[in-house]
C-alpha positions in Angstrom: 0.0 -0.1 -0.1 2.7 2.3 1.2 4.6 2.1 -2.2 1.1 2.2 -4.5 0.9 5.6 -2.3 4.1 6.6 -3.0 3.8 6.1 -6.8 0.5 7.6 -7.1 1.7 10.8 -5.6 5.3 10.7 -7.2 3.3 10.8 -10.8 2.1 14.2 -10.4 3.9 16.4 -11.4 4.0 20.8 -10.9 4.7 21.9 -14.7 4.4 25.8 -12.6 6.9 27.5 -9.7 6.6 30.2 -7.9 10.0 32.3 -7.5 9.9 32.8 -3.7 13.2 35.7 -3.7 14.5 36.8 -0.1 11.1 35.3 2.4 12.6 37.1 4.9 11.6 40.2 3.2 8.0 40.4 2.7 6.2 43.9 3.4 9.2 45.7 1.7 9.7 43.5 -1.4 8.4 45.2 -3.9 10.8 48.1 -2.7 14.1 45.7 -3.7 13.1 46.2 -6.9 14.9 49.5 -7.1 18.6 48.3 -6.0 18.0 45.9 -8.4 17.0 47.5 -11.3 19.8 50.4 -10.6 22.2 47.8 -11.1 21.2 46.4 -14.4 21.0 49.6 -15.9 24.9 50.2 -15.3 25.1 46.4 -16.4 23.4 47.5 -19.8 25.2 50.7 -19.7 28.1 50.1 -18.3 29.2 47.1 -20.7 27.7 48.1 -23.4 29.6 51.5 -23.8 33.2 49.9 -23.2 32.3 46.8 -26.1 31.2 49.9 -28.6 34.0 50.9 -27.6 36.6 48.1 -28.6 34.4 47.6 -32.2 35.0 51.2 -33.4 38.5 51.4 -32.5 40.8 49.9 -34.6 43.8 49.7 -32.5 41.6 47.4 -30.0 41.3 45.2 -32.6 43.5 42.4 -31.0 42.8 38.9 -29.3 42.6 40.5 -25.5 40.3 43.2 -26.4 38.3 40.6 -28.3 38.7 38.8 -24.9 37.2 40.7 -23.1 34.6 42.0 -25.4 33.6 38.4 -25.5 33.5 38.5 -21.4 31.5 41.7 -21.1 28.9 39.8 -23.9 28.6 37.1 -21.4 27.8 39.4 -18.6 24.9 40.8 -20.0 23.9 37.5 -21.5 23.1 35.9 -18.2 22.3 39.0 -16.7 19.6 39.7 -19.0 18.5 36.1 -18.6 17.8 36.5 -14.4 17.6 40.3 -13.4 14.2 40.8 -15.6 12.1 37.9 -14.4 13.5 38.7 -10.4 12.3 42.6 -10.7 8.6 41.0 -12.2 8.9 38.4 -9.1 9.7 41.1 -6.8 6.2 43.1 -8.0 3.8 39.9 -7.4 4.5 38.4 -11.2 6.3 35.4 -10.1 5.4 32.1 -12.2 7.4 30.4 -14.4 6.6 27.6 -16.4 8.6 24.5 -16.0 10.0 24.5 -19.4 10.9 28.4 -18.7 12.8 27.4 -16.0 15.0 24.7 -17.6 15.4 27.5 -20.7 16.7 29.8 -17.6 19.0 27.4 -16.2 20.1 26.1 -19.6 21.3 29.7 -20.5 22.6 30.6 -17.1 24.4 27.3 -16.6 25.9 27.8 -20.3 26.9 31.5 -19.8 28.9 30.8 -17.2 30.5 28.2 -19.0 31.0 30.5 -21.2 32.2 32.8 -19.2 35.0 30.9 -17.2 36.2 29.9 -20.6 36.9 33.4 -21.5 38.6 33.9 -18.4 41.2 30.7 -19.4 41.5 32.0 -22.8 42.8 35.3 -21.0 45.5 34.0 -18.9 46.6 31.9 -21.6 46.6 34.9 -23.8 48.7 37.2 -21.6 50.8 34.0 -20.3 51.7 33.4 -24.5 52.6 36.9 -24.6 54.6 37.7 -21.8 56.5 34.3 -21.8 56.5 34.1 -25.9 56.2 37.2 -27.2 58.1 36.5 -30.4 55.8 33.5 -31.5 52.6 35.5 -29.8 51.0 36.7 -33.4 51.6 33.5 -35.0 50.2 31.3 -31.8 47.1 33.8 -30.4 45.1 33.7 -34.2 41.6 33.4 -34.9 42.1 29.6 -35.2 42.8 28.8 -31.7 40.0 31.4 -30.7 37.3 28.5 -33.0 39.0 25.5 -31.8 38.8 26.6 -28.2 35.3 27.6 -28.3 34.5 24.3 -29.8 36.4 23.0 -27.1 33.9 24.7 -24.6 31.0 23.6 -26.3 31.6 20.1 -26.2 32.7 21.2 -22.3 29.3 22.4 -21.8 27.6 19.3 -24.0 29.6 16.7 -21.4 29.0 18.5 -18.1 26.3 20.7 -18.0 23.4 19.9 -20.4 23.2 16.6 -18.7 22.2 18.3 -15.8 19.6 20.1 -17.3 18.0 17.0 -19.0 17.9 15.4 -15.4 16.3 18.0 -14.1 13.7 17.6 -17.1 12.7 14.3 -16.4 12.0 14.6 -12.4 8.6 14.8 -10.9 8.2 17.6 -8.6 5.8 16.8 -6.3 6.9 17.9 -3.2 6.2 22.1 -3.6 6.3 24.4 -6.8 8.2 27.3 -4.2 11.5 28.4 -5.4 13.1 29.9 -2.6 15.0 31.7 -5.0 15.1 34.5 -7.1 16.2 32.1 -10.5 16.0 29.2 -11.4 19.1 27.6 -9.8 19.2 24.1 -10.5 20.4 22.7 -7.3 17.5 24.4 -5.6 14.8 23.0 -8.0 15.9 19.9 -7.6 16.0 19.8 -4.4 11.4 20.0 -5.1 11.7 16.6 -6.5 10.5 13.5 -5.2 12.1 10.1 -5.2 15.6 9.3 -5.1 17.9 13.4 -6.3 20.9 12.1 -4.5 22.5 11.4 -7.8 21.3 14.6 -9.5 22.4 16.8 -6.6 25.9 15.1 -6.2 26.7 15.7 -10.1 25.7 19.4 -9.6 27.7 19.8 -7.3 30.4 18.0 -8.6 29.8 19.8 -11.9 30.0 23.1 -10.0 33.2 22.5 -8.0 35.6 20.7 -10.1 35.1 23.5 -13.0 35.7 26.0 -10.7 38.8 24.4 -8.9 40.0 23.1 -12.2 39.5 26.7 -14.0 40.7 28.3 -11.2 43.6 26.1 -10.9 44.9 26.6 -14.6 44.4 30.5 -14.1 46.3 30.7 -11.0 49.0 28.5 -12.5 49.4 31.3 -15.8 49.2 33.5 -14.0 52.3 32.8 -11.2 54.4 31.7 -14.2 53.7 35.2 -15.7 55.0 36.5 -12.6 57.7 34.7 -12.5 58.8 36.0 -16.1 58.3 39.2 -15.8 60.0 40.0 -12.5 63.4 37.4 -13.6 63.2 38.8 -17.4 61.1 42.3 -18.2 62.2 45.3 -16.5 61.9 48.9 -16.4 57.6 50.3 -18.0 57.5 47.1 -20.0 57.4 44.9 -16.6 55.2 47.9 -15.1 52.7 47.9 -18.0 52.6 43.6 -18.1 52.3 43.8 -14.1 49.3 46.4 -14.3 47.7 44.3 -17.3 47.7 41.3 -15.5 46.8 42.6 -12.1 43.5 43.9 -13.6 42.8 40.4 -15.2 43.6 38.7 -12.0 41.0 41.6 -9.6 38.3 40.4 -12.4 39.3 36.9 -11.9 39.1 37.0 -7.9 35.6 38.8 -8.3 34.1 35.9 -10.3 35.9 32.8 -8.5 35.4 34.4 -4.9 32.1 34.7 -5.3 31.2 31.2 -7.0 33.1 29.6 -4.8 31.4 31.5 -2.1 28.0 30.9 -3.8 28.8 27.0 -4.0 29.6 26.7 -0.4 26.8 27.8 0.8 24.8 24.7 -1.1 26.7 22.0 0.3 24.7 19.6 2.3 25.5 20.0 6.0 26.1 23.7 5.3 24.3 25.9 7.9 22.5 28.7 5.6 19.7 30.3 5.3 17.5 31.2 2.1 18.5 35.1 2.2 21.8 34.2 2.5 22.3 31.6 -0.2 20.0 34.6 -2.0 22.0 37.2 -1.6 25.4 35.6 -2.3 23.6 33.8 -5.7 22.7 38.0 -6.8 26.5 39.0 -5.3 27.8 35.6 -7.9 26.0 37.0 -10.6 25.7 40.7 -10.4 28.5 42.1 -9.0 31.3 41.2 -11.0 29.0 42.1 -14.2 28.7 46.0 -12.3 32.0 46.5 -11.7 33.9 44.4 -15.1 32.8 47.2 -17.2 34.4 50.1 -14.5 37.9 48.0 -13.9 38.5 47.3 -17.7 37.4 51.1 -18.9 39.6 52.4 -16.0 42.4 50.3 -15.6 43.4 49.6 -19.2 45.1 52.4 -20.8 44.5 52.3 -24.6 39.9 51.3 -23.4 40.5 54.4 -21.0 42.2 56.8 -23.9 39.2 55.2 -26.4 36.8 56.2 -24.3 37.9 59.3 -23.9 38.2 60.2 -27.3 35.0 59.0 -28.2 33.4 61.1 -25.4 35.1 63.9 -26.7 34.4 64.0 -30.2 30.5 62.5 -28.8 30.8 66.3 -26.9 32.1 68.1 -30.1 29.7 67.0 -32.5 26.8 68.2 -30.0 28.0 71.3 -29.7 28.2 71.9 -33.4 25.4 70.6 -33.7 23.9 73.1 -31.1 25.8 75.6 -32.6 24.3 75.3 -36.5 20.9 75.6 -34.9 21.5 78.7 -33.0 22.7 80.0 -36.4 
């Protein structure tokens, strides 16, 4: 009888979910739209400005700046997949279908995977530029970027795609309330009935292994760069190399530290609240995307110079139009 009852219960599966974010805040939840709307606006304007500058300025048509453009594009992609729906949920439009949930999960996870690949390529790019300067232009080419993108696609299919497929096959009969601001795969899977341990373990292993392996490669690359710079490079060239690498490392720390913090809070046995998980995820997804354009725009001399040049040109053109209208 117990087995029969379980089968009947597990045959029912919710097809619609409620995004109940920041459960500790109830009465003033709509007011949370303001800071998130501000951050999202800064993300769109800041990233778009730097991306457009890289496209318009021919002197920035180099592999390093193409990778910076790609990183900023990924930032815009996954924040757009999350933030608008998050703000709508805060205003009361908090329902999302299972298919919409899985689609969001697909886009977010693939974007995060893409971000990790770009960061790895940035580390390799700087490594080759500093340790193999004479062969840099021969090694870093469109073929390498295409090859790396294909490897990233295979990596994604092997690591992330199965998690989305497994999540789509679960029966969600426990509840249809997601205590999160987006369809985080671990939060969604926890609503599944039956044995979900394999999916949970698989999800955590993918997040931990990818984060740790990528971070290890990146740190080893920059340690080798630092060794070469301090041993061989001297004078202004050393300062330029250290400045560029420090900028990239600052972005790496923001991305991976917030990612590791978010992952740790989802580990079994770690005491944390829904609000704690929501806040850590918000920091992971929104904070790096907010500050990245400022880091690159202010610390990268060529980008900063190009931004100022285009700003002056725009200001002069507006002044000329105003003068022409006055005449």
